[in-house]
C-alpha positions as CSV (number, residue, x, y, z in Angstrom):
1,M,-59.9,-71.3,-101.2
2,N,-57.2,-71.0,-103.9
3,N,-57.8,-67.7,-105.7
4,D,-54.6,-66.8,-107.5
5,K,-56.1,-66.7,-110.9
6,L,-59.5,-65.6,-109.7
7,K,-58.0,-62.6,-108.0
8,I,-56.3,-61.5,-111.2
9,V,-59.6,-61.8,-113.2
10,G,-61.6,-60.3,-110.4
11,D,-59.4,-57.2,-110.2
12,M,-59.4,-56.8,-114.0
13,L,-63.2,-57.1,-114.4
14,L,-64.0,-54.8,-111.5
15,E,-62.4,-52.1,-113.8
16,D,-64.7,-53.0,-116.6
17,M,-68.1,-53.7,-114.8
18,D,-70.1,-52.3,-117.7
19,S,-69.0,-55.1,-120.0
20,V,-69.5,-57.7,-117.3
21,S,-73.0,-56.4,-116.5
22,S,-74.1,-56.3,-120.1
23,E,-73.0,-59.8,-120.8
24,F,-74.6,-61.2,-117.6
25,A,-77.8,-59.3,-118.4
26,R,-77.8,-60.6,-122.0
27,L,-77.5,-64.2,-120.8
28,L,-80.3,-63.8,-118.2
29,A,-82.7,-62.4,-120.8
30,K,-81.8,-65.1,-123.2
31,Y,-82.0,-68.2,-121.0
32,Q,-84.5,-67.0,-118.4
33,P,-87.1,-65.0,-120.3
34,R,-89.8,-66.1,-117.9
35,W,-88.3,-63.9,-115.2
36,Y,-86.3,-61.3,-117.1
37,G,-87.6,-61.2,-120.7
38,A,-90.0,-58.3,-120.0
39,V,-87.6,-56.4,-117.8
40,D,-86.0,-53.2,-119.2
41,F,-82.5,-54.0,-120.2
42,E,-80.8,-51.1,-118.3
43,E,-82.7,-52.1,-115.2
44,L,-81.7,-55.8,-115.7
45,K,-78.1,-54.7,-116.3
46,R,-78.0,-52.8,-113.0
47,G,-79.3,-55.9,-111.1
48,A,-76.9,-58.2,-112.9
49,G,-74.0,-55.8,-112.2
50,H,-74.8,-55.9,-108.5
51,G,-74.6,-59.6,-108.4
52,A,-71.5,-59.8,-110.5
53,S,-69.7,-57.2,-108.4
54,M,-70.3,-59.3,-105.3
55,T,-68.9,-62.4,-107.1
56,L,-65.8,-60.5,-108.3
57,E,-65.2,-59.1,-104.7
58,C,-65.2,-62.7,-103.5
59,F,-62.5,-63.5,-106.1
60,S,-60.4,-60.7,-104.7
61,R,-60.9,-61.6,-101.0
62,G,-60.7,-65.3,-101.4
63,D,-63.9,-66.0,-99.4
64,L,-67.7,-65.9,-99.8
65,E,-68.6,-63.3,-97.2
66,P,-69.8,-60.6,-99.8
67,L,-72.3,-63.1,-101.2
68,E,-73.8,-63.6,-97.6
69,D,-75.0,-60.0,-97.7
70,Y,-76.1,-60.4,-101.3
71,F,-78.3,-63.3,-100.4
72,K,-79.9,-61.3,-97.5
73,S,-80.7,-58.4,-99.9
74,C,-82.1,-60.3,-102.9
75,A,-83.2,-63.8,-101.9
76,N,-86.5,-62.6,-100.3
77,I,-87.2,-60.6,-103.5
78,K,-86.8,-63.8,-105.6
79,L,-88.9,-65.8,-103.1
80,D,-91.7,-63.1,-103.2
81,R,-91.7,-63.4,-107.1
82,G,-91.9,-67.2,-106.9
83,V,-88.5,-67.9,-108.4
84,G,-87.7,-71.6,-107.8
85,I,-84.4,-73.1,-106.6
86,R,-83.7,-74.6,-110.1
87,D,-83.9,-71.1,-111.6
88,V,-81.7,-69.6,-108.9
89,V,-79.0,-72.2,-109.6
90,E,-79.3,-71.7,-113.3
91,S,-78.9,-67.9,-113.0
92,T,-75.8,-68.5,-110.8
93,L,-74.3,-70.8,-113.5
94,L,-75.1,-68.1,-116.1
95,G,-72.9,-65.8,-114.1
96,K,-70.2,-68.4,-114.2
97,K,-70.5,-68.7,-118.0
98,A,-70.1,-64.9,-118.4
99,I,-67.0,-64.8,-116.2
100,R,-65.5,-67.9,-118.0
101,E,-65.7,-66.1,-121.3
102,F,-63.9,-63.1,-120.0
103,G,-61.2,-65.4,-118.5
104,R,-60.8,-67.1,-121.9
105,R,-60.0,-63.7,-123.4
106,Y,-57.5,-62.8,-120.7
107,F,-55.6,-66.1,-120.3
108,T,-54.1,-66.8,-123.7
109,D,-51.8,-69.5,-122.2
110,R,-53.6,-72.8,-122.1
111,D,-52.1,-73.9,-118.8
112,E,-53.0,-70.6,-117.1
113,F,-56.5,-70.8,-118.5
114,L,-57.0,-74.4,-117.2
115,A,-55.7,-73.3,-113.8
116,F,-58.2,-70.4,-113.9
117,L,-61.0,-72.9,-114.8
118,E,-60.1,-75.2,-111.9
119,E,-60.3,-72.3,-109.4
120,L,-63.5,-71.2,-111.0
121,E,-65.1,-74.7,-110.7
122,D,-64.1,-74.9,-107.0
123,F,-65.5,-71.5,-106.3
124,Y,-68.8,-72.1,-108.0
125,F,-69.1,-75.5,-106.3
126,E,-69.0,-73.7,-103.0
127,V,-71.4,-71.0,-104.3
128,I,-73.9,-73.5,-105.5
129,N,-73.8,-75.3,-102.2
130,L,-74.2,-72.1,-100.3
131,T,-77.0,-71.0,-102.7
132,T,-79.0,-74.2,-102.5
133,D,-78.6,-74.6,-98.7
134,R,-79.6,-71.0,-97.9
135,Y,-82.3,-70.6,-100.5
136,S,-83.8,-74.0,-99.6
137,A,-83.8,-73.1,-95.9
138,M,-85.5,-69.8,-96.7
139,L,-88.0,-71.4,-99.1
140,L,-88.8,-74.1,-96.4
141,S,-89.2,-71.4,-93.8
142,R,-91.5,-69.5,-96.2
143,L,-93.5,-72.6,-96.9
144,N,-93.8,-73.3,-93.1
145,T,-94.9,-69.8,-92.5
146,E,-97.4,-70.1,-95.3
147,H,-98.6,-73.4,-93.8
148,V,-99.1,-71.8,-90.4
149,R,-100.9,-68.9,-92.0
150,N,-103.2,-71.2,-94.0
151,K,-103.8,-73.3,-90.9
152,L,-104.7,-70.3,-88.8
153,L,-106.9,-68.9,-91.6
154,L,-108.7,-72.3,-91.8
155,E,-109.0,-72.5,-88.0
156,A,-110.4,-69.0,-87.8
157,S,-112.9,-69.7,-90.6
158,R,-113.9,-73.0,-89.0
159,T,-114.2,-71.4,-85.6
160,V,-116.6,-68.7,-86.8
161,T,-118.7,-71.1,-88.9
162,S,-118.9,-73.9,-86.4
163,A,-119.8,-72.0,-83.2
164,M,-123.4,-71.2,-82.7
165,D,-123.3,-68.7,-79.8
166,P,-122.0,-65.2,-80.9
167,D,-120.0,-64.8,-77.7
168,E,-118.3,-68.1,-78.2
169,V,-117.4,-67.2,-81.8
170,L,-115.7,-64.0,-80.7
171,E,-113.9,-65.7,-77.8
172,K,-112.4,-68.3,-80.2
173,L,-111.5,-65.7,-82.7
174,A,-109.6,-63.7,-80.0
175,E,-107.8,-67.0,-79.1
176,V,-106.8,-67.5,-82.7
177,L,-105.5,-64.0,-83.1
178,A,-103.6,-64.2,-79.8
179,G,-101.9,-67.4,-81.1
180,T,-100.2,-65.5,-84.0
181,V,-97.6,-64.1,-81.6
182,D,-95.6,-65.5,-78.7
183,D,-97.4,-65.0,-75.3
184,G,-100.1,-63.3,-77.2
185,C,-103.2,-61.4,-76.0
186,C,-106.1,-60.2,-77.9
187,T,-109.2,-58.1,-77.3
188,I,-111.9,-57.6,-79.9
189,F,-113.9,-54.4,-79.9
190,L,-117.1,-54.2,-81.8
191,A,-118.7,-50.9,-83.0
192,H,-122.0,-49.9,-81.4
193,P,-124.5,-49.5,-84.3
194,E,-126.0,-46.3,-82.9
195,T,-123.1,-44.4,-81.4
196,G,-120.2,-45.8,-83.4
197,S,-118.2,-46.3,-80.2
198,L,-116.2,-49.5,-79.8
199,R,-116.6,-51.6,-76.7
200,P,-114.8,-54.8,-75.7
201,S,-116.7,-57.9,-76.7
202,A,-114.2,-60.7,-76.3
203,G,-110.7,-61.3,-75.0
204,F,-108.0,-64.0,-74.6
205,G,-104.6,-64.3,-73.0
206,Y,-104.8,-61.8,-70.1
207,A,-103.6,-63.6,-67.0
208,S,-104.4,-61.1,-64.3
209,E,-107.9,-60.0,-63.2
210,Q,-106.6,-56.4,-63.1
211,C,-105.6,-56.5,-66.8
212,Q,-108.9,-58.1,-67.7
213,S,-110.8,-55.4,-65.8
214,A,-108.8,-52.7,-67.4
215,L,-109.6,-53.9,-70.9
216,R,-113.3,-54.4,-70.0
217,G,-113.3,-50.8,-69.0
218,L,-111.8,-49.4,-72.2
219,R,-113.9,-47.8,-74.9
220,L,-112.6,-46.6,-78.3
221,C,-114.3,-44.0,-80.5
222,P,-113.8,-43.3,-84.3
223,S,-113.3,-39.6,-83.6
224,G,-109.9,-38.7,-82.0
225,N,-106.3,-39.2,-82.7
226,A,-104.8,-40.8,-79.5
227,I,-103.9,-44.1,-81.2
228,S,-103.7,-45.4,-84.7
229,S,-104.5,-48.8,-86.3
230,V,-102.2,-50.5,-88.8
231,D,-104.2,-49.0,-91.7
232,G,-103.5,-45.5,-90.4
233,K,-107.0,-44.8,-89.0
234,N,-107.0,-42.8,-85.8
235,Y,-109.1,-43.5,-82.7
236,G,-109.8,-41.7,-79.4
237,F,-110.4,-43.7,-76.2
238,C,-111.8,-43.4,-72.7
239,S,-112.3,-45.6,-69.7
240,V,-115.3,-46.5,-67.7
241,N,-113.5,-47.8,-64.6
242,K,-110.3,-47.0,-62.6
243,A,-108.4,-50.0,-64.0
244,G,-109.2,-48.9,-67.6
245,S,-107.9,-45.4,-66.8
246,S,-104.5,-46.9,-65.9
247,F,-104.3,-48.9,-69.0
248,A,-105.3,-45.9,-71.2
249,D,-102.3,-44.0,-69.9
250,I,-99.8,-46.5,-71.3
251,L,-101.7,-47.6,-74.5
252,P,-100.6,-44.8,-76.9
253,E,-96.9,-45.4,-76.2
254,A,-97.3,-49.2,-76.5
255,V,-99.0,-48.7,-79.9
256,R,-96.3,-46.3,-81.1
257,S,-93.5,-48.7,-80.0
258,G,-95.1,-51.6,-82.0
259,S,-95.6,-53.9,-79.1
260,V,-99.4,-53.4,-79.4
261,S,-101.3,-53.1,-82.7
262,L,-104.8,-52.3,-83.6
263,F,-106.2,-54.2,-86.6
264,P,-109.4,-53.0,-88.3
265,I,-112.2,-55.4,-88.9
266,N,-114.0,-54.3,-92.1
267,N,-116.5,-55.9,-94.4
268,G,-116.1,-53.8,-97.5
269,A,-116.6,-50.2,-96.6
270,K,-118.3,-51.0,-93.3
271,M,-116.3,-50.7,-90.1
272,L,-117.2,-53.5,-87.8
273,G,-114.6,-53.0,-85.0
274,V,-110.9,-53.5,-84.2
275,A,-108.8,-56.3,-82.8
276,L,-106.2,-55.2,-80.2
277,V,-103.3,-57.7,-80.3
278,S,-100.2,-57.6,-78.1
279,S,-97.5,-59.8,-76.6
280,M,-96.4,-60.3,-73.0
281,K,-92.9,-61.0,-74.2
282,N,-90.3,-58.3,-73.5
283,G,-89.1,-56.4,-76.5
284,F,-91.7,-57.8,-78.8
285,S,-92.5,-55.8,-82.0
286,F,-94.8,-56.8,-84.9
287,D,-93.1,-57.7,-88.1
288,A,-94.7,-57.4,-91.6
289,A,-95.4,-61.1,-91.9
290,T,-97.4,-61.2,-88.6
291,R,-99.4,-58.1,-89.5
292,E,-100.2,-59.7,-92.9
293,L,-101.2,-62.9,-91.2
294,I,-103.6,-61.1,-88.8
295,E,-105.0,-59.0,-91.5
296,G,-105.6,-62.1,-93.6
297,I,-107.4,-63.8,-90.7
298,L,-109.7,-60.8,-90.2
299,N,-110.4,-60.5,-93.9
300,T,-111.3,-64.2,-94.0
301,V,-113.8,-63.9,-91.1
302,A,-115.1,-60.4,-91.7
303,V,-118.5,-61.5,-93.1
304,A,-119.0,-63.9,-90.2
305,V,-118.0,-61.2,-87.7
306,E,-120.6,-58.9,-89.1
307,S,-123.2,-61.6,-88.7
308,V,-122.0,-62.2,-85.1
309,A,-122.2,-58.4,-84.4
310,T,-125.7,-58.2,-85.8
311,A,-126.8,-61.3,-83.8
312,R,-125.3,-59.9,-80.6
313,Q,-127.0,-56.6,-81.1
314,T,-130.3,-58.3,-81.9
315,K,-129.9,-60.6,-78.9
316,R,-129.2,-57.6,-76.6
317,Q,-132.2,-55.7,-77.9
318,L,-134.4,-58.7,-77.4
319,Q,-133.1,-59.2,-73.9
320,E,-133.6,-55.5,-73.1
321,S,-137.1,-55.6,-74.6
322,E,-138.0,-58.8,-72.8
323,S,-136.6,-57.5,-69.6
324,L,-138.5,-54.2,-69.8
325,R,-141.7,-56.1,-70.9
326,R,-141.3,-58.6,-68.0
327,V,-140.7,-55.9,-65.5
328,A,-143.6,-53.8,-66.8
329,N,-145.9,-56.8,-66.6
330,V,-144.8,-57.6,-63.1
331,L,-145.0,-54.1,-61.8
332,L,-148.1,-52.8,-63.7
333,Q,-150.2,-56.0,-63.4
334,R,-149.9,-56.0,-59.6
335,P,-151.8,-52.9,-58.6
336,D,-152.7,-54.6,-55.3
337,G,-149.0,-54.3,-54.2
338,K,-148.2,-51.7,-51.7
339,N,-145.8,-48.9,-52.8
340,G,-143.0,-50.4,-50.7
341,E,-143.4,-53.8,-52.3
342,V,-143.2,-52.2,-55.7
343,L,-140.0,-50.2,-54.8
344,N,-138.4,-53.4,-53.5
345,L,-139.2,-55.2,-56.8
346,I,-137.8,-52.2,-58.8
347,A,-134.5,-52.4,-56.9
348,E,-134.2,-56.2,-57.5
349,E,-135.0,-56.0,-61.2
350,A,-132.7,-52.9,-61.9
351,R,-129.5,-54.6,-61.1
352,G,-130.4,-57.6,-63.2
353,I,-131.0,-55.6,-66.4
354,V,-127.4,-54.3,-66.5
355,N,-125.7,-57.1,-64.5
356,G,-124.9,-54.9,-61.5
357,G,-123.8,-56.1,-58.1
358,G,-126.1,-54.0,-56.0
359,S,-129.0,-51.5,-56.4
360,A,-130.8,-49.1,-54.2
361,I,-133.6,-46.6,-54.3
362,L,-133.4,-43.1,-52.7
363,I,-136.8,-41.3,-52.3
364,N,-137.0,-37.5,-51.9
365,E,-138.4,-36.5,-48.6
366,G,-138.1,-32.7,-48.4
367,E,-134.5,-31.8,-47.8
368,N,-133.2,-35.3,-47.8
369,L,-133.0,-38.4,-50.0
370,H,-134.2,-41.4,-48.0
371,Y,-132.6,-44.8,-48.7
372,V,-135.7,-47.0,-48.5
373,Y,-135.0,-50.2,-50.5
374,G,-132.1,-52.1,-51.9
375,A,-131.1,-55.4,-53.5
376,G,-127.7,-57.2,-53.7
377,N,-124.5,-55.7,-52.5
378,P,-123.0,-53.2,-51.9
379,Q,-125.7,-50.9,-50.3
380,P,-125.6,-47.2,-49.2
381,P,-124.1,-46.8,-45.8
382,R,-126.4,-44.0,-44.8
383,E,-130.2,-43.8,-44.4
384,Y,-130.5,-40.1,-45.3
385,Y,-128.5,-37.9,-47.8
386,P,-129.1,-34.2,-47.6
387,V,-130.1,-32.8,-51.1
388,D,-128.0,-29.7,-50.8
389,T,-124.7,-31.1,-49.5
390,T,-124.1,-34.6,-50.8
391,F,-123.0,-36.2,-54.1
392,F,-126.3,-38.0,-54.6
393,G,-128.2,-34.8,-53.8
394,A,-126.3,-33.0,-56.5
395,V,-127.2,-35.7,-59.0
396,F,-130.8,-35.5,-57.9
397,R,-130.9,-31.7,-58.4
398,S,-129.3,-32.0,-61.8
399,R,-132.0,-34.5,-63.0
400,E,-129.2,-36.0,-65.2
401,T,-127.9,-39.6,-65.0
402,A,-124.4,-39.8,-63.6
403,I,-121.9,-42.5,-64.5
404,V,-119.1,-42.9,-61.8
405,R,-116.0,-44.7,-63.1
406,D,-114.0,-44.6,-59.8
407,A,-116.4,-44.3,-56.9
408,Q,-113.6,-44.0,-54.3
409,S,-112.2,-40.9,-55.8
410,E,-115.4,-39.3,-57.2
411,I,-117.8,-39.8,-54.3
412,P,-117.0,-38.2,-51.0
413,H,-115.8,-40.4,-48.1
414,G,-118.7,-41.8,-46.1
415,E,-121.3,-41.6,-48.8
416,C,-120.6,-45.0,-50.2
417,L,-118.9,-48.2,-49.0
418,A,-115.3,-49.0,-49.8
419,E,-116.5,-52.0,-51.9
420,V,-118.1,-49.7,-54.4
421,R,-116.0,-49.4,-57.6
422,T,-118.3,-48.2,-60.3
423,L,-121.8,-46.7,-60.0
424,M,-124.7,-45.3,-62.0
425,A,-127.2,-42.9,-60.5
426,V,-130.5,-42.5,-62.5
427,P,-133.0,-39.9,-61.5
428,L,-136.6,-41.1,-61.1
429,L,-138.5,-38.4,-63.0
430,E,-142.3,-37.9,-63.2
431,G,-142.6,-35.2,-65.7
432,N,-140.6,-32.2,-64.4
433,R,-140.8,-33.6,-60.8
434,A,-137.9,-35.6,-59.4
435,L,-139.0,-38.4,-57.1
436,G,-135.6,-39.8,-56.1
437,L,-132.7,-41.8,-57.5
438,L,-132.1,-45.3,-58.7
439,L,-128.6,-46.5,-57.9
440,V,-126.8,-49.5,-59.5
441,S,-123.2,-50.4,-58.6
442,N,-120.3,-52.7,-59.4
443,K,-121.0,-53.8,-63.0
444,S,-118.0,-55.8,-64.2
445,G,-116.1,-53.5,-66.6
446,G,-118.0,-50.4,-65.6
447,F,-121.1,-48.7,-66.9
448,D,-121.3,-47.0,-70.3
449,Y,-123.8,-45.1,-72.3
450,A,-125.6,-48.2,-73.6
451,D,-126.3,-49.1,-69.9
452,K,-127.4,-45.5,-69.3
453,R,-129.9,-45.7,-72.1
454,I,-131.5,-48.9,-70.9
455,M,-131.6,-47.9,-67.3
456,E,-133.3,-44.6,-68.1
457,M,-135.9,-46.5,-70.0
458,F,-136.3,-48.8,-67.0
459,A,-136.5,-45.9,-64.6
460,A,-139.3,-44.4,-66.6
461,Q,-141.3,-47.6,-66.3
462,A,-140.4,-47.8,-62.6
463,V,-141.9,-44.3,-62.1
464,L,-145.1,-45.5,-63.9
465,A,-145.3,-48.5,-61.6
466,M,-144.7,-46.3,-58.5
467,R,-147.4,-43.9,-59.7
468,N,-149.8,-46.9,-60.4
469,S,-149.2,-48.3,-56.9
470,R,-149.9,-44.9,-55.3
471,M,-153.1,-44.5,-57.4
472,F,-154.2,-48.0,-56.3
473,E,-153.7,-47.1,-52.7
474,Q,-155.7,-44.0,-53.2
475,S,-158.4,-46.0,-55.0
476,E,-158.4,-48.4,-52.1
477,K,-159.1,-45.5,-49.7
478,L,-161.9,-44.3,-52.1
479,A,-163.3,-47.8,-52.2
480,V,-163.4,-48.0,-48.4
481,Q,-165.2,-44.6,-48.4
482,D,-167.7,-45.8,-51.0
483,E,-168.3,-49.0,-48.9
484,R,-168.9,-46.8,-45.8
485,Q,-171.4,-44.8,-47.8
486,R,-173.1,-47.9,-49.0
487,L,-173.4,-49.2,-45.5
488,A,-174.8,-45.9,-44.4
489,R,-177.5,-46.1,-47.1
490,E,-178.2,-49.7,-46.1
491,L,-178.5,-48.8,-42.5
492,H,-180.8,-45.9,-43.4
493,D,-182.9,-48.0,-45.8
494,S,-183.3,-51.1,-43.5
495,V,-182.1,-51.0,-39.9
496,T,-182.7,-47.3,-39.3
497,Q,-186.2,-47.5,-40.8
498,A,-186.9,-50.6,-38.8
499,L,-185.8,-48.9,-35.6
500,Y,-187.9,-45.9,-36.4
501,A,-190.9,-48.2,-37.0
502,I,-190.2,-50.1,-33.8
503,T,-190.1,-46.8,-31.9
504,F,-193.4,-45.6,-33.5
505,C,-195.2,-48.9,-32.8
506,S,-194.0,-49.1,-29.2
507,N,-195.3,-45.6,-28.5
508,A,-198.6,-46.6,-30.0
509,A,-198.8,-49.7,-27.9
510,V,-198.0,-47.6,-24.7
511,R,-200.8,-45.3,-25.6
512,S,-203.2,-48.2,-26.2
513,L,-202.4,-49.7,-22.8
514,E,-202.9,-46.3,-21.1
515,S,-206.3,-46.0,-22.7
516,G,-207.4,-49.5,-21.7
517,R,-207.4,-50.9,-25.2
518,E,-205.4,-54.0,-24.3
519,A,-206.5,-56.1,-27.4
520,L,-205.2,-53.4,-29.7
521,A,-202.0,-53.1,-27.6
522,V,-201.4,-56.9,-28.0
523,E,-201.7,-56.6,-31.8
524,Q,-199.3,-53.7,-31.8
525,L,-196.8,-55.6,-29.7
526,K,-196.9,-58.5,-32.0
527,S,-196.2,-56.2,-34.9
528,L,-193.4,-54.7,-32.8
529,Q,-191.9,-58.2,-32.3
530,G,-191.9,-58.8,-36.1
531,M,-190.3,-55.5,-36.8
532,A,-187.5,-56.2,-34.2
533,Q,-186.8,-59.6,-35.7
534,Q,-186.6,-58.1,-39.2
535,G,-184.2,-55.4,-37.9
536,M,-182.0,-58.1,-36.4
537,R,-182.0,-60.1,-39.7
538,D,-181.1,-56.9,-41.6
539,M,-178.3,-56.1,-39.1
540,R,-176.9,-59.7,-39.4
541,S,-177.0,-59.5,-43.2
542,L,-175.0,-56.2,-43.1
543,I,-172.5,-57.7,-40.8
544,F,-172.2,-60.8,-43.0
545,D,-171.7,-58.6,-46.1
546,L,-168.8,-56.7,-44.4
547,H,-166.8,-59.9,-44.0
548,P,-168.6,-63.2,-44.5
549,P,-166.8,-65.8,-42.4
550,E,-167.6,-68.5,-45.0
551,L,-165.6,-66.7,-47.6
552,E,-162.2,-67.6,-46.0
553,S,-163.2,-71.0,-44.8
554,E,-165.5,-72.3,-47.6
555,G,-164.7,-70.0,-50.5
556,L,-167.0,-68.1,-52.9
557,V,-169.6,-70.9,-53.3
558,G,-170.1,-71.4,-49.6
559,A,-170.4,-67.6,-48.9
560,L,-172.9,-67.2,-51.8
561,Q,-175.0,-70.1,-50.5
562,A,-175.1,-68.6,-47.0
563,R,-176.1,-65.2,-48.4
564,L,-178.8,-66.6,-50.6
565,N,-180.4,-68.3,-47.5
566,S,-180.7,-64.9,-45.8
567,V,-182.1,-63.4,-49.0
568,E,-184.9,-65.9,-49.1
569,V,-185.7,-65.3,-45.4
570,R,-185.5,-61.5,-45.7
571,S,-187.3,-60.8,-48.9
572,G,-189.2,-63.9,-49.8
573,I,-187.5,-64.1,-53.1
574,G,-186.7,-67.6,-54.4
575,A,-182.9,-68.0,-54.7
576,D,-181.0,-70.8,-56.3
577,L,-177.2,-71.4,-56.6
578,L,-175.9,-73.6,-59.4
579,V,-172.3,-74.7,-59.7
580,E,-170.8,-76.1,-62.9
581,G,-167.3,-77.6,-63.3
582,D,-164.7,-78.6,-60.7
583,E,-164.8,-76.0,-57.9
584,R,-161.5,-74.3,-57.2
585,R,-160.4,-71.5,-54.9
586,L,-159.6,-68.1,-56.3
587,S,-157.5,-65.5,-54.5
588,L,-159.3,-64.1,-51.4
589,R,-159.3,-60.6,-53.0
590,V,-160.9,-61.9,-56.2
591,E,-163.4,-64.0,-54.3
592,E,-164.4,-61.0,-52.1
593,E,-164.9,-58.7,-55.1
594,L,-167.0,-61.4,-56.9
595,F,-169.0,-61.9,-53.7
596,R,-169.8,-58.2,-53.4
597,I,-170.7,-58.0,-57.1
598,A,-173.2,-60.8,-56.4
599,I,-174.6,-58.9,-53.3
600,E,-175.0,-55.7,-55.3
601,A,-176.9,-57.6,-58.0
602,L,-179.1,-59.4,-55.4
603,N,-179.9,-56.0,-53.8
604,N,-180.9,-54.6,-57.2
605,A,-183.1,-57.6,-57.8
606,A,-184.8,-57.2,-54.5
607,K,-185.2,-53.5,-54.4
608,H,-185.5,-52.3,-58.0
609,S,-186.4,-55.2,-60.3
610,K,-189.3,-56.6,-58.2
611,A,-188.0,-60.0,-59.0
612,E,-189.7,-63.2,-57.7
613,S,-186.7,-65.5,-58.2
614,V,-182.9,-65.1,-58.6
615,T,-180.5,-67.7,-59.9
616,I,-176.7,-67.5,-59.3
617,R,-174.5,-69.7,-61.5
618,V,-170.8,-70.2,-60.8
619,I,-169.0,-71.8,-63.8
620,F,-165.5,-73.2,-63.3
621,G,-164.3,-73.6,-66.9
622,D,-160.9,-74.2,-68.6
623,G,-158.8,-71.2,-67.6
624,L,-161.9,-69.1,-66.8
625,T,-164.3,-68.6,-63.9
626,S,-167.7,-67.0,-64.6
627,L,-170.2,-65.6,-62.1
628,M,-173.8,-65.1,-63.4
629,I,-176.7,-63.4,-61.5
630,I,-180.1,-63.8,-63.3
631,D,-183.4,-62.4,-62.1
632,D,-186.9,-62.5,-63.5
633,G,-187.7,-58.9,-62.6
634,K,-189.0,-56.0,-64.7
635,G,-185.7,-55.3,-66.4
636,F,-184.7,-52.0,-68.0
637,E,-183.4,-50.4,-71.2
638,L,-179.6,-50.5,-71.2
639,E,-179.3,-47.5,-73.5
640,T,-181.3,-45.2,-71.2
641,L,-179.8,-46.3,-67.9
642,P,-177.4,-43.8,-66.3
643,T,-173.8,-45.1,-65.9
644,G,-174.0,-45.2,-62.1
645,G,-177.6,-46.2,-61.9
646,M,-178.9,-49.1,-59.8
647,G,-175.5,-49.8,-58.2
648,L,-173.9,-50.6,-61.6
649,R,-171.0,-48.2,-61.1
650,G,-169.9,-50.1,-58.1
651,I,-170.2,-53.4,-60.0
652,R,-168.1,-52.0,-62.9
653,E,-165.4,-50.7,-60.5
654,R,-165.1,-54.0,-58.7
655,A,-164.8,-55.9,-62.0
656,Q,-162.1,-53.5,-63.1
657,R,-160.1,-53.9,-59.9
658,I,-159.7,-57.7,-60.5
659,N,-159.2,-57.4,-64.3
660,A,-162.5,-59.1,-65.0
661,E,-164.8,-58.7,-68.0
662,L,-168.3,-57.5,-67.2
663,H,-171.4,-58.2,-69.4
664,L,-174.9,-56.8,-68.8
665,D,-178.1,-58.0,-70.5
666,S,-181.6,-56.7,-69.8
667,C,-184.7,-55.4,-71.5
668,P,-188.1,-54.3,-70.1
669,D,-190.3,-57.1,-68.6
670,S,-187.6,-59.8,-69.3
671,G,-185.4,-59.6,-66.3
672,T,-181.7,-58.9,-65.9
673,A,-178.5,-61.0,-66.3
674,V,-175.1,-59.9,-64.9
675,R,-172.1,-61.9,-66.0
676,V,-168.5,-61.5,-64.7
677,D,-165.6,-63.5,-66.4
678,I,-162.2,-63.7,-64.8
679,F,-159.3,-65.6,-66.4
680,D,-157.1,-67.8,-64.2
681,E,-154.0,-65.7,-64.8
682,H,-155.7,-63.0,-62.8
683,G,-157.8,-64.9,-60.4
684,L,-156.2,-68.2,-59.2
685,Q,-155.2,-68.4,-55.5
686,E,-151.5,-67.7,-55.1
687,E,-149.4,-70.6,-53.7
688,K,-147.9,-70.1,-50.3
């Protein structure tokens, strides 16, 4: 570039920058008032002087290198203000106008002035080319960046609004955020509504299972100062598994170096969570534009994220409630289950509630905890754990739930298998008494305090189920004892009395024969024969009542018909059996209880009501089976009858054991009606 005349003018004007700056500022204010009309003149003068000095330095050097630096320093400022390329070219030409006026004053010779103008035109031709090329490229880059930003914002908004499942929404949002950086990764942490702690809810971009496990095991809390988000808020953190502990060691330095950033997710003043965004690319560091883009995305979807967080929390609470309700129904509505069956069911359900791999129950037996039942894998390697010398014994003594983040380092060798990574031990407490431990192991990502809360609730229900099962076993023993007492009374009232009468009559017959009164002895022997036959019938009836063979083979109706036949023979009472609806089998336990209720009602009719006829009706209705025993005896006042009178206590207890509804109807001289209703959900025969 020829700069003979330009160098002369440049050197001269560098000595008088105040005049140059003033003239350039005046022209900018006059011709570009949109951008500079409201700017303080002294401030405008300083800015104009900086640009003019770069131009004059180029005059002296004979190249455009000083303007390269100038473009880098001020072009982005103009782009941020929205200055267009036309205005940039115009301001450049205004600088040319100011310098030309100063050249006119200096070069009085016309030829020298024309030479100066020629050099000036060549110089500004190159400057205009440089300006338009560089500014256009920067403007295009800015527009492309803005396009990408708008595209990502639109994609994030569309993702959140189109996906129905809350987990899918967060996974897609994590994918969008990871896409803002090269080789990006993202984990979204949502705040727990009760504790405020933040737990990972979605992630994208982590290739290794170890890295995924580490992030699943990481928990953030709003109190602490270990790491900071981009808005300056501090967070503490902890880990719930071994992999998470390793990641937690390097996280603070990664955040400080700028390769990992935490972006808050807020909806107004409400903190919803944070997004942890990072890059797998070596040497990566977040720039301002990327931070602004991510913040814009999160601001765009904040309302939707709050809805998702609420939906997830509601869904989890419903799942927990449904799980507890289902478990409670299964456990508490099966009182016929042995205690071992209940324990096995508890172990199976426990791991399902928190998505654990394996579960086990240890029951206290004096100085040891006895491993009795388990479900899934892994399982405890030992059958007995001394209470005083083992890890599980210590948890049992403490009566506090223990969360184990790294089982291989926290639990002594030999007390758990090598496959156990994380574990939670929940004491089974009945008041102040510890019954044992409920163990759940190997949840993906480890256990946290939300798992602790739900498992302690489940453990409380499990203890109730265990207690209910024990009480049922005890009631079964009492029922057997009551049955034995009933049989003893029956034997005394019927067979024993018959045997006594037979003995008395046989002695009388012997005495009659010895005294030669043979006719009287014959009558006594005939009476003796009748008594013996009646005693045999009574004994057969008692044996039938113990376990009627027809009950298993023919069901309730067949057993009742066989029993009524014997009632007619024994007591002379007319007995009828009526069946309505389509006959179906009930469970054997329910049929046996209904049969014994009918027997007790028949005995009452024969012994107490002085009935002449009895009718039994079995009604198989829609979802309901009813048993009715109706006699025409003397009846009684319900209000004046003792609770356990006339065998009614036994009838009530049997009805309660099968969850049946009992109805009694009687009044003096009008007979008695006993009705038992059992719904199919309690009574149907179980499929094999």
